[in-house]
C-alpha positions in Angstrom: -49.0 -21.7 -30.4 -51.2 -19.4 -32.5 -50.0 -17.9 -35.7 -49.9 -14.4 -34.0 -47.9 -15.6 -31.1 -45.5 -17.6 -33.3 -45.0 -14.4 -35.4 -44.4 -12.4 -32.3 -41.9 -14.9 -31.0 -40.0 -14.9 -34.3 -39.9 -11.1 -34.4 -38.6 -11.0 -30.8 -35.9 -13.6 -31.6 -34.8 -11.6 -34.6 -34.7 -8.4 -32.5 -32.6 -10.1 -29.8 -30.3 -11.5 -32.5 -29.8 -8.1 -33.9 -29.1 -6.6 -30.5 -26.7 -9.4 -29.7 -24.8 -8.8 -32.9 -24.5 -5.1 -32.0 -23.2 -5.9 -28.5 -26.1 -3.9 -26.9 -28.2 -6.8 -25.5 -28.1 -6.9 -21.7 -27.1 -10.5 -21.3 -24.1 -9.9 -23.5 -22.7 -7.3 -21.2 -20.0 -7.8 -18.6 -21.6 -8.5 -15.2 -21.4 -5.6 -12.7 -20.3 -5.8 -9.1 -22.5 -4.1 -6.6 -21.0 -2.0 -3.9 -21.1 -4.0 -0.6 -19.3 -3.9 2.8 -18.5 -7.6 2.6 -18.1 -9.9 -0.4 -18.1 -13.6 -0.9 -15.2 -14.1 -3.4 -14.0 -17.2 -5.2 -10.4 -18.1 -6.0 -10.0 -21.0 -8.4 -6.3 -22.0 -8.1 -4.8 -24.3 -10.7 -2.5 -26.3 -8.3 -0.5 -26.1 -5.1 2.5 -28.2 -5.9 5.2 -25.5 -6.0 6.4 -22.5 -4.1 5.1 -20.0 -6.6 1.5 -21.2 -6.4 1.7 -21.4 -2.6 3.0 -17.8 -2.4 0.2 -16.7 -4.7 -2.5 -18.5 -2.7 -1.2 -17.1 0.6 -1.2 -13.6 -0.8 -4.8 -14.0 -1.9 -6.0 -15.5 1.4 -4.1 -12.8 3.4 -5.8 -10.0 1.5 -9.2 -11.5 1.5 -8.9 -11.8 5.3 -7.5 -8.2 5.5 -10.7 -6.9 3.7 -13.0 -9.1 5.8 -14.2 -11.0 2.8 -15.3 -14.7 2.7 -13.0 -16.5 0.3 -14.2 -19.7 -1.4 -10.9 -21.4 -2.3 -10.4 -24.4 -4.6 -7.4 -26.3 -5.9 -7.7 -27.9 -9.3 -4.8 -30.2 -8.6 -3.4 -29.6 -12.1 -6.6 -30.6 -13.9 -8.4 -28.2 -16.3 -11.6 -30.3 -16.0 -11.6 -30.1 -12.2 -11.0 -26.3 -12.4 -14.1 -25.9 -14.7 -16.0 -27.9 -12.1 -14.6 -25.7 -9.3 -15.8 -22.6 -11.0 -19.3 -24.1 -11.6 -19.4 -24.9 -7.9 -18.6 -21.3 -7.0 -21.4 -20.2 -9.3 -23.8 -22.5 -7.5 -22.6 -21.1 -4.2 -23.5 -17.6 -5.3 -20.1 -15.9 -5.0 -20.0 -12.2 -5.9 -16.8 -12.4 -8.0 -14.4 -15.1 -9.2 -10.6 -14.8 -9.3 -9.5 -17.5 -11.8 -5.9 -18.7 -12.5 -6.7 -20.7 -15.7 -4.6 -23.8 -16.0 -4.9 -23.7 -19.8 -6.0 -21.1 -22.4 -8.8 -23.0 -24.2 -10.3 -25.5 -21.6 -11.2 -22.8 -19.2 -13.3 -20.8 -21.7 -16.5 -22.6 -20.7 -16.0 -21.7 -17.0 -15.5 -18.0 -17.9 -18.6 -18.0 -20.0 -20.7 -19.9 -17.4 -19.8 -17.2 -14.8 -20.7 -14.4 -17.2 -24.1 -16.1 -18.0 -24.7 -16.3 -14.2 -24.0 -12.6 -13.8 -20.7 -13.1 -11.9 -17.7 -11.1 -13.0 -14.4 -12.9 -13.4 -10.8 -11.5 -13.0 -8.1 -13.7 -14.5 -4.8 -14.0 -12.5 -1.4 -14.9 -13.8 -2.5 -16.9 -16.8 -4.8 -15.8 -19.6 -7.4 -17.5 -21.8 -7.5 -17.7 -25.6 -8.1 -14.1 -26.7 -9.9 -15.3 -29.8 -12.6 -17.0 -27.7 -13.0 -14.6 -24.7 -12.1 -10.9 -24.4 -11.4 -8.6 -21.4 -14.1 -6.0 -20.9 -16.6 -8.3 -22.6 -16.4 -11.8 -21.2 -14.2 -11.1 -18.1 -13.1 -8.0 -16.3 -9.4 -8.1 -16.9 -6.2 -10.1 -16.8 -3.8 -9.4 -14.0 -0.3 -10.7 -14.6 3.2 -10.4 -15.9 4.3 -10.0 -19.5 5.3 -13.6 -20.2 6.7 -12.7 -23.7 8.8 -10.0 -22.1 10.1 -12.5 -19.5 11.4 -14.8 -22.2 12.9 -11.8 -24.0 14.7 -10.6 -20.9 16.3 -14.1 -20.5 17.4 -14.2 -24.1 18.8 -10.6 -24.0 20.8 -11.4 -20.9 22.1 -14.6 -22.5 23.1 -12.8 -25.7 25.4 -10.6 -23.7 26.7 -13.1 -21.2 27.0 -16.5 -23.0 30.8 -16.4 -23.1 30.9 -18.7 -26.2 28.2 -21.1 -25.2 25.5 -21.5 -27.8 23.7 -24.8 -27.8 20.4 -24.6 -25.9 18.0 -27.1 -24.4 14.6 -25.5 -23.6 12.3 -26.9 -20.9 8.8 -25.7 -21.6 6.0 -25.2 -19.1 2.5 -26.8 -19.2 1.4 -27.4 -22.8 -1.3 -25.0 -23.8 -0.8 -22.6 -20.9 -0.2 -18.9 -21.7 3.1 -18.6 -19.8 4.5 -21.6 -21.6 3.4 -20.3 -25.0 4.6 -16.8 -24.3 7.9 -17.5 -22.5 8.8 -19.7 -25.5 7.8 -17.2 -28.1 9.6 -14.3 -26.3 12.8 -16.3 -25.8 12.9 -18.1 -29.2 12.2 -14.9 -31.2 14.8 -12.9 -29.3 17.5 -15.5 -29.3 17.0 -16.2 -33.0 17.2 -12.4 -33.6 20.5 -12.3 -31.6 22.0 -15.0 -33.8 24.8 -17.5 -33.1 22.6 -19.8 -30.9 20.9 -23.1 -31.7 17.9 -24.6 -29.8 18.8 -28.3 -29.9 15.6 -29.5 -28.3 12.5 -28.0 -26.7 10.2 -30.2 -24.6 7.6 -29.7 -21.9 8.5 -30.4 -18.3 5.0 -29.3 -17.2 6.4 -26.7 -14.8 7.3 -29.6 -12.4 10.7 -30.2 -10.7 10.8 -34.0 -11.1 9.5 -34.0 -14.6 11.9 -31.2 -15.5 14.7 -33.3 -14.1 13.6 -36.4 -16.1 13.2 -34.4 -19.4 16.6 -32.7 -18.8 18.3 -36.0 -18.2 16.9 -37.4 -21.5 17.7 -34.4 -23.5 21.3 -34.0 -22.1 21.9 -37.7 -23.0 20.6 -37.0 -26.5 22.5 -33.8 -26.8 25.8 -34.1 -24.8 27.1 -30.9 -26.5 24.3 -28.8 -24.9 25.8 -26.0 -22.8 22.7 -23.9 -22.0 19.5 -24.9 -20.3 16.6 -22.4 -20.4 13.7 -23.5 -18.1 10.3 -21.8 -18.2 10.2 -21.8 -14.4 12.3 -22.4 -11.3 11.1 -25.8 -10.5 12.2 -27.2 -13.8 15.5 -25.3 -13.6 16.2 -26.9 -10.2 15.3 -30.3 -11.6 17.7 -29.6 -14.5 20.5 -28.8 -12.1 20.1 -32.3 -10.6 20.2 -33.8 -14.1 23.3 -31.8 -15.0 25.1 -33.0 -11.8 24.0 -36.6 -12.5 25.7 -36.2 -15.9 28.9 -35.3 -14.2 28.8 -31.7 -15.2 28.8 -28.4 -13.2 25.8 -26.1 -13.4 27.0 -22.5 -13.9 30.3 -23.6 -15.3 29.8 -26.4 -17.9 26.2 -25.5 -18.5 24.5 -22.1 -18.1 21.1 -22.5 -16.4 18.4 -19.8 -16.9 15.0 -19.6 -15.2 11.8 -17.6 -14.7 9.8 -17.1 -11.4 12.3 -15.9 -8.9 11.5 -17.9 -5.8 13.9 -17.9 -2.8 15.4 -21.2 -3.6 16.2 -20.2 -7.2 17.5 -16.8 -6.2 19.7 -18.6 -3.7 21.1 -20.8 -6.4 21.7 -17.7 -8.5 23.7 -16.3 -5.6 25.7 -19.5 -5.5 26.3 -19.3 -9.3 24.4 -22.5 -10.2 21.7 -20.5 -11.9 23.0 -17.7 -14.1 20.0 -15.5 -14.3 16.3 -15.5 -13.1 13.5 -13.3 -14.2 11.0 -12.8 -11.4 7.3 -13.6 -12.1 5.7 -11.8 -9.1 3.3 -14.2 -7.3 2.0 -11.7 -4.7 -1.3 -11.0 -6.4 -3.4 -10.2 -3.3 -2.9 -6.4 -3.2 -3.4 -5.9 -7.0 -6.3 -8.4 -7.2 -8.4 -6.8 -4.4 -7.5 -3.3 -5.4 -8.8 -4.1 -9.0 -11.9 -5.6 -7.6 -12.6 -2.5 -5.5 -12.1 -0.3 -8.6 -14.5 -2.4 -10.6 -17.2 -2.2 -7.8 -16.9 1.6 -8.0 -17.7 1.5 -11.6 -14.3 2.4 -12.9 -13.3 1.2 -16.4 -10.6 -1.4 -15.9 -7.7 -1.7 -18.4 -7.7 -5.1 -20.2 -4.3 -6.0 -18.8 -3.2 -5.0 -15.3 0.6 -5.6 -15.4 2.7 -6.8 -12.6 6.2 -5.5 -12.2 8.9 -8.2 -12.1 12.5 -8.1 -10.9 15.6 -9.6 -12.5 18.3 -11.5 -10.7 21.9 -12.4 -11.7 25.3 -12.5 -10.0 25.2 -8.7 -9.6 22.2 -8.6 -7.2 21.0 -12.1 -6.2 22.7 -12.2 -2.8 21.5 -8.7 -1.8 17.9 -9.4 -3.0 17.6 -12.9 -1.6 15.9 -11.9 1.7 13.0 -10.3 -0.3 12.4 -13.2 -2.7 9.2 -15.2 -2.1 
């Protein structure tokens, strides 16, 4: 390299660095989505081992078909590493846009950034990524999902009004490092501590899984036989906890209050029976909102950083009447 060309290269690199720092360099911008009649769309699902995920997947497939789009679907089988590989495969297949339900907040950052670098917009569904490492409107289009903190708060607020003297809580957390687990814990813990008069005896992950939730609940109930409330971050763990409660010779809904989030048909049915006291819905029917948001983005509309889902609430006052509409 001649001195002139070296000097030119250095000047160009400096200019690009300055542009990047200002946020005006082209490759730092959010990828656009061209207007087309038909799209090839990726949906990177985190797992398919529970009714909530199955309902979400069916909704996405239904609305892709309804719009006549080709859907490239993958199932990460509860592995963040596989989900990153799934997104990279979608990039290699040249999809127009990727819907990503990130298993965990930090491990999926490389996938988001790889898609951005490839010029493929990403819309996050139901779980977020670490906001200090990737931002909506800059690195991905938006996050579509529920307010997980508010979900935890709603459970705690109901409990504060309906505990009937019960006060000792076991908390079954979701997948460690996932945004719903982090936020449902924060929302509940902050609100229940503010209410006063309650003690969280133990808080441990059940990984959003029924059998693991049952195992963890069994161990914690043995360690804390005075526990009279179980708060589970999702229906699967709540249903597992009911099995553990019954195995301990106690009655769910009488001896121990069980609280849950997700609002699947089985849990709402158990709420109608009185075994689960209250359930906050986490709406899994993402298809309509996801493809509507994609269409808005293709038109060039500015998308809000968080497209919020509306969630129902079930307890003894409405569970039986609402059961038919639960997913």
